[in-house]
ROFIBA-213373 format. One record per atom (N, C-alpha, C): residue number from 1; x, y, z. Coordinates in pm, 1 decimal, always signed. Example, Ala and Ser with C-alpha at 12.3 -4.5 7.8 and 13.67 -1.06 7.14 Angstrom:
2
<num 1, x +1319.0, y -569.0, z +780.0>
<num 1, x +1230.0, y -450.0, z +780.0>
<num 1, x +1320.0, y -330.0, z +780.0>
<num 2, x +1285.0, y -225.0, z +708.0>
<num 2, x +1367.0, y -106.0, z +714.0>
<num 2, x +1290.0, y +3.0, z +787.0>
END
This chain:
109
<num 1, x -1973.8, y +574.9, z -2687.0>
<num 1, x -1878.3, y +628.8, z -2591.1>
<num 1, x -1748.1, y +551.3, z -2604.1>
<num 2, x -1637.7, y +620.0, z -2615.1>
<num 2, x -1509.6, y +552.3, z -2634.8>
<num 2, x -1444.6, y +520.6, z -2501.1>
<num 3, x -1360.7, y +416.3, z -2503.4>
<num 3, x -1289.2, y +376.6, z -2382.2>
<num 3, x -1175.8, y +475.0, z -2355.9>
<num 4, x -1142.4, y +497.0, z -2228.3>
<num 4, x -1029.7, y +586.1, z -2198.2>
<num 4, x -900.7, y +526.6, z -2252.0>
<num 5, x -813.6, y +614.8, z -2297.9>
<num 5, x -685.1, y +569.1, z -2349.8>
<num 5, x -598.3, y +517.6, z -2236.6>
<num 6, x -525.6, y +410.8, z -2263.7>
<num 6, x -434.1, y +355.0, z -2164.1>
<num 6, x -293.5, y +401.1, z -2195.9>
<num 7, x -219.4, y +432.7, z -2093.0>
<num 7, x -80.5, y +470.7, z -2114.8>
<num 7, x -0.5, y +344.5, z -2144.8>
<num 8, x +122.6, y +362.5, z -2183.3>
<num 8, x +207.5, y +248.5, z -2216.3>
<num 8, x +228.0, y +156.5, z -2097.2>
<num 9, x +218.1, y +209.7, z -1975.0>
<num 9, x +239.7, y +128.9, z -1855.7>
<num 9, x +110.5, y +78.4, z -1793.5>
<num 10, x -4.4, y +108.3, z -1855.0>
<num 10, x -131.3, y +62.1, z -1799.8>
<num 10, x -140.0, y -89.4, z -1810.1>
<num 11, x -193.9, y -148.0, z -1705.6>
<num 11, x -208.7, y -291.8, z -1700.4>
<num 11, x -350.9, y -324.4, z -1659.1>
<num 12, x -401.1, y -437.6, z -1707.2>
<num 12, x -532.5, y -476.6, z -1657.7>
<num 12, x -515.2, y -550.2, z -1525.1>
<num 13, x -625.0, y -595.2, z -1467.5>
<num 13, x -621.6, y -654.9, z -1333.8>
<num 13, x -544.5, y -785.7, z -1326.5>
<num 14, x -517.8, y -848.5, z -1438.6>
<num 14, x -450.7, y -978.7, z -1436.2>
<num 14, x -301.3, y -969.0, z -1462.1>
<num 15, x -251.4, y -852.4, z -1494.1>
<num 15, x -110.3, y -836.8, z -1526.2>
<num 15, x -35.4, y -767.9, z -1412.9>
<num 16, x +91.1, y -804.0, z -1400.1>
<num 16, x +179.1, y -737.9, z -1304.0>
<num 16, x +292.1, y -672.4, z -1380.5>
<num 17, x +333.2, y -557.6, z -1334.5>
<num 17, x +445.7, y -489.0, z -1394.8>
<num 17, x +572.7, y -550.1, z -1338.2>
<num 18, x +654.6, y -606.4, z -1422.5>
<num 18, x +778.4, y -671.7, z -1379.8>
<num 18, x +897.7, y -595.4, z -1437.9>
<num 19, x +998.1, y -577.3, z -1352.4>
<num 19, x +1122.1, y -514.6, z -1394.8>
<num 19, x +1232.3, y -619.4, z -1398.5>
<num 20, x +1338.8, y -587.4, z -1465.4>
<num 20, x +1454.4, y -678.2, z -1465.8>
<num 20, x +1517.4, y -676.2, z -1326.8>
<num 21, x +1598.7, y -776.2, z -1296.8>
<num 21, x +1664.7, y -782.6, z -1166.1>
<num 21, x +1754.2, y -660.4, z -1145.6>
<num 22, x +1817.5, y -613.5, z -1252.2>
<num 22, x +1904.5, y -496.7, z -1241.4>
<num 22, x +1823.8, y -372.2, z -1202.1>
<num 23, x +1707.3, y -354.7, z -1262.4>
<num 23, x +1622.9, y -239.9, z -1228.6>
<num 23, x +1573.0, y -253.7, z -1085.2>
<num 24, x +1531.0, y -374.1, z -1045.3>
<num 24, x +1486.0, y -396.8, z -907.7>
<num 24, x +1596.4, y -363.7, z -807.1>
<num 25, x +1718.1, y -405.3, z -835.9>
<num 25, x +1830.3, y -375.5, z -745.4>
<num 25, x +1854.9, y -225.0, z -736.4>
<num 26, x +1846.4, y -157.6, z -850.7>
<num 26, x +1866.1, y -12.6, z -851.9>
<num 26, x +1758.1, y +57.6, z -771.0>
<num 27, x +1634.8, y +11.8, z -784.1>
<num 27, x +1525.2, y +70.4, z -706.9>
<num 27, x +1549.4, y +49.1, z -557.8>
<num 28, x +1595.6, y -71.2, z -520.8>
<num 28, x +1622.1, y -99.8, z -380.1>
<num 28, x +1734.6, y -13.5, z -324.1>
<num 29, x +1831.4, y +22.7, z -407.2>
<num 29, x +1939.3, y +109.9, z -361.3>
<num 29, x +1886.5, y +249.9, z -332.5>
<num 30, x +1796.3, y +297.5, z -418.3>
<num 30, x +1742.9, y +432.4, z -403.5>
<num 30, x +1636.6, y +435.7, z -292.7>
<num 31, x +1548.9, y +336.5, z -293.0>
<num 31, x +1441.3, y +327.7, z -194.6>
<num 31, x +1446.8, y +189.2, z -131.5>
<num 32, x +1525.0, y +174.2, z -25.1>
<num 32, x +1537.3, y +41.8, z +36.0>
<num 32, x +1404.1, y -7.0, z +91.6>
<num 33, x +1378.4, y -137.8, z +80.9>
<num 33, x +1253.0, y -190.8, z +132.9>
<num 33, x +1245.0, y -172.6, z +284.6>
<num 34, x +1128.5, y -135.3, z +330.9>
<num 34, x +1105.9, y -115.4, z +473.2>
<num 34, x +1070.1, y -248.6, z +538.8>
<num 35, x +1009.0, y -334.6, z +463.4>
<num 35, x +955.8, y -459.5, z +514.2>
<num 35, x +1002.3, y -572.9, z +423.0>
<num 36, x +1014.0, y -692.2, z +478.1>
<num 36, x +1056.5, y -807.6, z +398.9>
<num 36, x +962.2, y -829.3, z +280.1>
<num 37, x +834.4, y -795.1, z +297.8>
<num 37, x +735.9, y -816.0, z +191.2>
<num 37, x +750.4, y -714.5, z +78.4>
<num 38, x +822.8, y -605.8, z +101.8>
<num 38, x +841.0, y -502.4, z +0.0>
<num 38, x +937.9, y -544.5, z -110.4>
<num 39, x +1021.3, y -639.9, z -81.7>
<num 39, x +1123.6, y -679.9, z -177.5>
<num 39, x +1062.9, y -754.5, z -295.8>
<num 40, x +1105.6, y -720.9, z -417.6>
<num 40, x +1057.3, y -796.2, z -533.6>
<num 40, x +1110.8, y -939.6, z -534.2>
<num 41, x +1210.6, y -965.1, z -449.6>
<num 41, x +1270.5, y -1097.8, z -442.9>
<num 41, x +1211.6, y -1180.8, z -328.9>
<num 42, x +1103.8, y -1131.3, z -268.0>
<num 42, x +1040.9, y -1200.9, z -156.0>
<num 42, x +993.7, y -1339.2, z -200.2>
<num 43, x +1031.7, y -1439.7, z -123.1>
<num 43, x +991.3, y -1577.9, z -149.0>
<num 43, x +912.1, y -1625.6, z -27.5>
<num 44, x +780.7, y -1641.8, z -40.6>
<num 44, x +699.5, y -1677.9, z +76.1>
<num 44, x +736.3, y -1812.3, z +137.4>
<num 45, x +774.7, y -1908.7, z +55.6>
<num 45, x +811.9, y -2040.8, z +108.1>
<num 45, x +938.9, y -2029.3, z +192.5>
<num 46, x +1037.2, y -1956.9, z +142.2>
<num 46, x +1161.4, y -1936.6, z +216.6>
<num 46, x +1134.1, y -1862.0, z +347.6>
<num 47, x +1045.8, y -1762.7, z +341.9>
<num 47, x +1011.4, y -1685.3, z +461.0>
<num 47, x +949.1, y -1775.5, z +568.2>
<num 48, x +854.5, y -1857.4, z +529.6>
<num 48, x +789.4, y -1950.1, z +624.6>
<num 48, x +890.8, y -2049.4, z +678.9>
<num 49, x +976.9, y -2100.1, z +592.7>
<num 49, x +1078.6, y -2196.3, z +637.5>
<num 49, x +1178.6, y -2132.5, z +734.7>
<num 50, x +1206.6, y -2003.7, z +718.1>
<num 50, x +1294.7, y -1935.1, z +812.6>
<num 50, x +1226.0, y -1916.5, z +947.6>
<num 51, x +1096.6, y -1883.9, z +943.1>
<num 51, x +1022.1, y -1866.1, z +1068.1>
<num 51, x +1003.4, y -1997.7, z +1143.8>
<num 52, x +975.8, y -2102.9, z +1068.0>
<num 52, x +945.9, y -2232.7, z +1126.8>
<num 52, x +1031.1, y -2340.1, z +1058.4>
<num 53, x +1157.7, y -2351.7, z +1097.4>
<num 53, x +1248.7, y -2443.6, z +1028.7>
<num 53, x +1216.5, y -2591.5, z +1050.1>
<num 54, x +1139.4, y -2622.3, z +1154.2>
<num 54, x +1104.0, y -2763.1, z +1178.3>
<num 54, x +966.6, y -2768.9, z +1244.8>
<num 55, x +917.7, y -2889.3, z +1265.2>
<num 55, x +783.9, y -2907.0, z +1320.8>
<num 55, x +772.8, y -2853.3, z +1463.5>
<num 56, x +877.9, y -2869.3, z +1541.4>
<num 56, x +877.4, y -2818.7, z +1678.4>
<num 56, x +862.0, y -2667.0, z +1679.3>
<num 57, x +938.0, y -2599.1, z +1595.1>
<num 57, x +928.7, y -2452.9, z +1586.1>
<num 57, x +788.5, y -2410.9, z +1540.8>
<num 58, x +731.5, y -2487.2, z +1452.0>
<num 58, x +596.7, y -2458.2, z +1404.1>
<num 58, x +495.8, y -2471.1, z +1518.2>
<num 59, x +504.6, y -2580.9, z +1592.9>
<num 59, x +412.1, y -2603.7, z +1704.2>
<num 59, x +427.4, y -2498.3, z +1813.3>
<num 60, x +551.0, y -2457.8, z +1841.0>
<num 60, x +576.6, y -2362.5, z +1949.6>
<num 60, x +553.5, y -2216.7, z +1908.8>
<num 61, x +573.7, y -2185.7, z +1783.0>
<num 61, x +571.8, y -2045.4, z +1743.4>
<num 61, x +452.1, y -1998.8, z +1663.1>
<num 62, x +370.4, y -2091.5, z +1617.6>
<num 62, x +261.1, y -2053.8, z +1528.0>
<num 62, x +158.5, y -1963.8, z +1596.2>
<num 63, x +122.7, y -1995.6, z +1719.0>
<num 63, x +20.6, y -1916.7, z +1788.1>
<num 63, x +67.0, y -1773.0, z +1811.1>
<num 64, x +190.4, y -1755.1, z +1857.2>
<num 64, x +239.9, y -1618.8, z +1880.6>
<num 64, x +254.9, y -1542.9, z +1748.3>
<num 65, x +293.9, y -1613.1, z +1643.3>
<num 65, x +304.5, y -1549.8, z +1512.0>
<num 65, x +166.9, y -1504.2, z +1464.4>
<num 66, x +65.4, y -1589.0, z +1483.4>
<num 66, x -70.9, y -1553.5, z +1442.9>
<num 66, x -119.7, y -1431.1, z +1519.9>
<num 67, x -87.0, y -1422.4, z +1648.0>
<num 67, x -125.9, y -1305.9, z +1728.0>
<num 67, x -58.6, y -1179.0, z +1676.2>
<num 68, x +68.9, y -1189.0, z +1638.9>
<num 68, x +140.4, y -1073.4, z +1584.2>
<num 68, x +76.6, y -1027.6, z +1453.3>
<num 69, x +39.9, y -1124.2, z +1370.5>
<num 69, x -22.4, y -1090.9, z +1241.8>
<num 69, x -157.1, y -1023.1, z +1265.2>
<num 70, x -235.9, y -1076.0, z +1358.1>
<num 70, x -365.8, y -1015.2, z +1388.0>
<num 70, x -348.4, y -872.5, z +1439.5>
<num 71, x -247.1, y -850.8, z +1523.7>
<num 71, x -220.5, y -716.4, z +1576.0>
<num 71, x -180.9, y -622.8, z +1461.5>
<num 72, x -98.6, y -670.6, z +1372.0>
<num 72, x -56.2, y -590.2, z +1257.1>
<num 72, x -176.1, y -555.3, z +1169.2>
<num 73, x -265.5, y -651.5, z +1148.7>
<num 73, x -385.3, y -627.4, z +1068.5>
<num 73, x -471.2, y -520.0, z +1134.3>
<num 74, x -488.8, y -527.1, z +1266.6>
<num 74, x -566.0, y -424.9, z +1338.5>
<num 74, x -502.8, y -287.1, z +1321.0>
<num 75, x -370.2, y -281.5, z +1332.5>
<num 75, x -299.7, y -154.3, z +1317.6>
<num 75, x -319.6, y -97.4, z +1177.1>
<num 76, x -306.6, y -182.0, z +1076.9>
<num 76, x -324.9, y -136.9, z +938.5>
<num 76, x -469.2, y -91.5, z +916.2>
<num 77, x -565.4, y -167.2, z +969.8>
<num 77, x -705.7, y -127.7, z +957.7>
<num 77, x -730.1, y +8.8, z +1020.7>
<num 78, x -672.7, y +31.9, z +1138.9>
<num 78, x -687.8, y +160.5, z +1206.8>
<num 78, x -622.9, y +272.7, z +1125.4>
<num 79, x -507.0, y +245.8, z +1067.4>
<num 79, x -439.5, y +345.7, z +984.0>
<num 79, x -522.4, y +379.8, z +860.9>
<num 80, x -582.4, y +278.8, z +799.5>
<num 80, x -665.8, y +301.5, z +681.2>
<num 80, x -787.2, y +385.9, z +719.1>
<num 81, x -852.6, y +349.3, z +828.7>
<num 81, x -969.5, y +424.4, z +873.3>
<num 81, x -933.3, y +569.6, z +903.8>
<num 82, x -821.2, y +590.1, z +970.7>
<num 82, x -775.2, y +725.3, z +1001.2>
<num 82, x -748.7, y +804.1, z +873.2>
<num 83, x -686.7, y +740.6, z +775.4>
<num 83, x -657.7, y +807.8, z +648.5>
<num 83, x -786.4, y +844.5, z +575.4>
<num 84, x -884.7, y +755.0, z +579.6>
<num 84, x -1012.6, y +782.5, z +513.7>
<num 84, x -1081.1, y +900.8, z +580.2>
<num 85, x -1078.2, y +904.7, z +712.7>
<num 85, x -1139.1, y +1017.5, z +784.4>
<num 85, x -1070.1, y +1148.7, z +749.4>
<num 86, x -937.2, y +1146.5, z +746.8>
<num 86, x -862.3, y +1268.2, z +713.4>
<num 86, x -893.0, y +1313.2, z +571.3>
<num 87, x -900.9, y +1217.2, z +478.3>
<num 87, x -930.1, y +1250.8, z +338.9>
<num 87, x -1070.0, y +1309.6, z +326.5>
<num 88, x -1163.5, y +1252.1, z +398.7>
<num 88, x -1300.3, y +1302.0, z +396.1>
<num 88, x -1307.0, y +1445.1, z +449.0>
<num 89, x -1240.6, y +1470.0, z +560.1>
<num 89, x -1236.0, y +1603.9, z +619.3>
<num 89, x -1171.3, y +1702.5, z +522.5>
<num 90, x -1063.4, y +1660.3, z +460.3>
<num 90, x -994.4, y +1747.5, z +364.5>
<num 90, x -1084.4, y +1777.5, z +245.0>
<num 91, x -1161.9, y +1678.8, z +201.6>
<num 91, x -1253.6, y +1699.9, z +89.6>
<num 91, x -1362.1, y +1800.3, z +122.8>
<num 92, x -1417.6, y +1790.5, z +242.3>
<num 92, x -1520.7, y +1884.8, z +287.5>
<num 92, x -1461.6, y +2025.4, z +294.1>
<num 93, x -1341.7, y +2036.9, z +349.4>
<num 93, x -1276.8, y +2168.2, z +360.0>
<num 93, x -1246.8, y +2224.7, z +221.7>
<num 94, x -1203.5, y +2140.6, z +131.0>
<num 94, x -1173.8, y +2186.7, z -5.6>
<num 94, x -1300.5, y +2238.0, z -73.0>
<num 95, x -1412.4, y +2169.4, z -50.0>
<num 95, x -1539.3, y +2214.3, z -108.8>
<num 95, x -1578.5, y +2350.9, z -52.4>
<num 96, x -1561.8, y +2369.1, z +78.4>
<num 96, x -1590.9, y +2499.5, z +140.7>
<num 96, x -1501.0, y +2608.3, z +81.7>
<num 97, x -1372.9, y +2576.1, z +69.3>
<num 97, x -1278.1, y +2674.4, z +14.8>
<num 97, x -1314.8, y +2712.4, z -128.1>
<num 98, x -1357.5, y +2614.5, z -206.9>
<num 98, x -1397.0, y +2641.5, z -345.0>
<num 98, x -1519.9, y +2731.7, z -349.2>
<num 99, x -1617.4, y +2703.5, z -264.4>
<num 99, x -1737.3, y +2788.6, z -259.3>
<num 99, x -1701.3, y +2930.2, z -216.4>
<num 100, x -1611.3, y +2943.4, z -118.3>
<num 100, x -1566.2, y +3075.9, z -74.8>
<num 100, x -1497.5, y +3149.9, z -189.6>
<num 101, x -1415.1, y +3078.5, z -264.0>
<num 101, x -1344.5, y +3140.9, z -377.0>
<num 101, x -1443.0, y +3184.4, z -484.5>
<num 102, x -1544.3, y +3102.2, z -512.2>
<num 102, x -1645.8, y +3138.1, z -611.5>
<num 102, x -1722.2, y +3263.5, z -567.5>
<num 103, x -1757.8, y +3268.5, z -438.1>
<num 103, x -1829.8, y +3384.6, z -385.5>
<num 103, x -1743.3, y +3509.5, z -397.2>
<num 104, x -1617.8, y +3499.4, z -365.2>
<num 104, x -1526.8, y +3613.1, z -372.5>
<num 104, x -1513.2, y +3662.7, z -516.5>
<num 105, x -1504.1, y +3569.8, z -610.1>
<num 105, x -1493.8, y +3607.0, z -752.9>
<num 105, x -1620.6, y +3677.1, z -798.6>
<num 106, x -1736.4, y +3626.2, z -755.1>
<num 106, x -1864.5, y +3688.3, z -794.6>
<num 106, x -1875.4, y +3829.9, z -738.1>
<num 107, x -1825.8, y +3849.5, z -617.2>
<num 107, x -1828.1, y +3982.8, z -556.3>
<num 107, x -1739.8, y +4079.5, z -637.9>
<num 108, x -1629.2, y +4029.7, z -686.7>
<num 108, x -1536.7, y +4113.9, z -763.4>
<num 108, x -1595.3, y +4156.2, z -897.1>
<num 109, x -1686.0, y +4076.7, z -952.3>
<num 109, x -1743.4, y +4110.2, z -1082.7>
<num 109, x -1886.4, y +4144.9, z -1064.2>
END
């Protein structure tokens, strides 16, 4: 059995597709990032340092930040579950529609 052919842009699990800075900027102009994490220029260390510029800010803000992250995770989990349910329902309906179409074709012949 032969392996499936890979397209020129196919990557294995260890590779990331990287664009030049010019291409990244052009993509951002056409499709602006919705979230700070969407940017190809995202720097996690800089992001953390902006959120917590000193030890006092870290001590005072870490708990509320963790709560926000947990809430966001719950929201994303709920969105994923909802999408899976919708996809499942759509799949069942598509199967019914296909069977109906097959029956209609058989009746015609």
